N, C-alpha and C positions, 0 to 999 in steps of 0.2 A: 510537603516538603518530610517527617515525620517518617507517613507511608510513604515516598516513594527511596526509603532508605532503605526499608523494616521489605521489600520488595525487592528493588538489590540487594544483599543481605540470600534472602528468600534463595533470589535463584544464582549467587555463588557457591550460596550448599547443597542448590539443587546441580552445579553442575563438578562440584563436590561430587556427590557419591554417581554421576554418571561417569566419572573418567576410572573410578575405581571397578563399578561395576564391568565398566568395557577393558582395562585393566584385565581384570578375573576374569571374564569373559578373551581372552584371546592370552593365555596364559592356561587359559582345561583342552586351549589350544596344537599348546603345541610341550606335550605334554615329556617325562622321561619315556623311551621304548627303548627292547632290547636292541641293540647296535654294538657294534665291532667295527675298531679305527684303522688303518690301514696304514701306517706313517710309509716316511719318501722313506727312512733309513731302515726302513725294513720290518718293523717291530709291530706290536699287533698289539689290542686291548678291546677283551669285553667282555662288555659290559649296559650298562644304559646312557643314552643319552637322548640330546635337545640337539637343536639345530637352535646357533641365539648370534641377534647384532649384523645378521646379514653374512658372517663372513664368518661364524668365531662354533667350533660346540663342545654343548657344556657334559662333560663327561663321568663317571661314580663309577664303581664295578660296579656297586651289589646297593640293594635300596638302601637310606638309612647312614654314612658313607660321602663325607666329605666327597664332592663334587672339584672337578678341577674343567680348567680353561680351552682348547687348545685350539689355535688359528689351521688355517685349509693352508696356508703355505705350505705349513709342518704336513698336512696329509695327503696322499698320494690318492684315498679315495675312502667316503663314511656310507658302510650299508646299517640303514636303520627299519627294523620290522616295523611300521607306522602304516601299512596299506597292506594289501591279503596278500600283497607280495611283496618283496624288502624293496627297498628302494635305494638306490645308491647315486650319492648323494662328489659332488667332483668338485675343484676349483677355475672355471672354464672363463679363461683372456674370451670375453666374446665380441673388443674391438682391442685396439695395442693403447696395450696401456693401461684394459679395463678390465678388470678380474669377479666376478659374480659364482656363490656355488649355486650350480643348477644340476638338475637330475636327470638321468639315465632315461630317455625312452625309447632308446632303437640304439641295439649295433653293431656295428656291419661296416659294409664296403661305404656307405650312407648311415651315419648316423643319426642322431634325433636327443633333441634336453628340453628344459623346460624349465624357465627363471619363476619361481612363485614366487611373489611380492602379497601376501597379505598382513588385514589387519583396520583398526579403525583409524579416523582423522578426528584429531577432535575437536569441542564443540569449539566453536567460538562465539563472542560477545558481538554483538554491534549495536551502534549508538542508531534510536532510531527517533521518535517525534518526542520532543516535551525532554531531550533530553535521554529517554529512558533506556537502558540496555535492551535486547532482546536479542538471545539465546537464539546461536544459530545448530541446530541437530547435525551431530555428526554420524559421520557414515561407516561402515566397512566396506573395505577394496580387498577384490581377488584376484591381483594381473594376471595372467601370465604368456607369455614368448616366449615363441618359436625356435630354438637353433638346429641349424642342419651342420655340415661337415663330412666333408668328402674326405676317404685313407683317416693314418693313421697322425695326422700332420694339417690334415688340410683346413683351407681357410672355411673359419666362419662365417657364418649366412641367417639374420635375421629372417624367419620366414613368414612373421605375422602374429601376431596377439590376440588374447579376447576385448582388446577396448571400440570400444563404437569410432576409431576416427584410426582403423588401422592399416597397413596398405593392405595392399589386394590380395589377397592373397592367390585366388588364382594364377594373375599377371605373376607374380613373386614363386610359386612354386612351377609354373607352364616352366617360363627363364631359368631355370635350377632346375627342373631335370628333363635340358630340352634334350639331350642325347639319347634320349631313351621316349622314340614317338609315338610311341602306344599309349605311355603312362600319359600325356600328352593332350592326348585328346582324349580320358579319362576326368582330367581336370576341365578343359576345356568344357563337355557335354555335362561336367556336372554329377558324373556317376563316385567322385572323389571328392568330395569337401574340404573346409578346414577341421571340421569337426572330426571325421577322415586321416588326418595327418599322421599316426602312427601304420596306417593299412598304407599308403602312398607306400611311405619309408622302403618299410613293407618288401611294398608290392618290386621294386625295386630292387631292392637288393634280392630276391629272389630270385622275379624273373629280366629285370633288363644283364642281369648282369651273365645273366646267362647268352643273352641274344652276342653282348661284346663280343663274350667267350666264343661264338659261331665267327662272326667274323673276324676277328686272328688269327682261328684256328686256318679258314679261308685265303688271306691276303697270305700266309707261312706257304 
């Protein structure tokens, strides 16, 4: 019995150590980067920032200064130098009544956004044989959901994700870009796949709009 409790105590200690490691790893993934906050009232702040809690940004004017938190409801956009090219984040209504912070990938007649969700699922304990507690290891998750919209206030459409059991991208993209037959053909022939989604949107914005302009001129 004593040995059983000792094993249980060791597992709990290991659990706490793992949690600390995971939190430390996740923190290093979201360090402060040079950023500019653009508020809806016209204000602008330049300093260091990182995204937190899914819908907020933690901002400080300079390293070592006190940080302030701002909700994306008050922000028009946040530009963070967190990649080779600066990333622009906005608060987008991905479906009626539900807003999320997304990163802009392409902006034009058709705009492309990605909702990035990543982190660690916490380790879990499950009862095993002889009432022993077995620890289920935590897993890192990295989910990217793609959204597109047409026009300035176009309806937001979910185009797919990197999840294993997501919607059929080929069919979803073919339906969405059905007004551009040449692009649909490239998607159906797998010349363009899900990994080429930025190229697909860019092709539509550059090539398909030219086709539409020619058709409109002929009708006039």
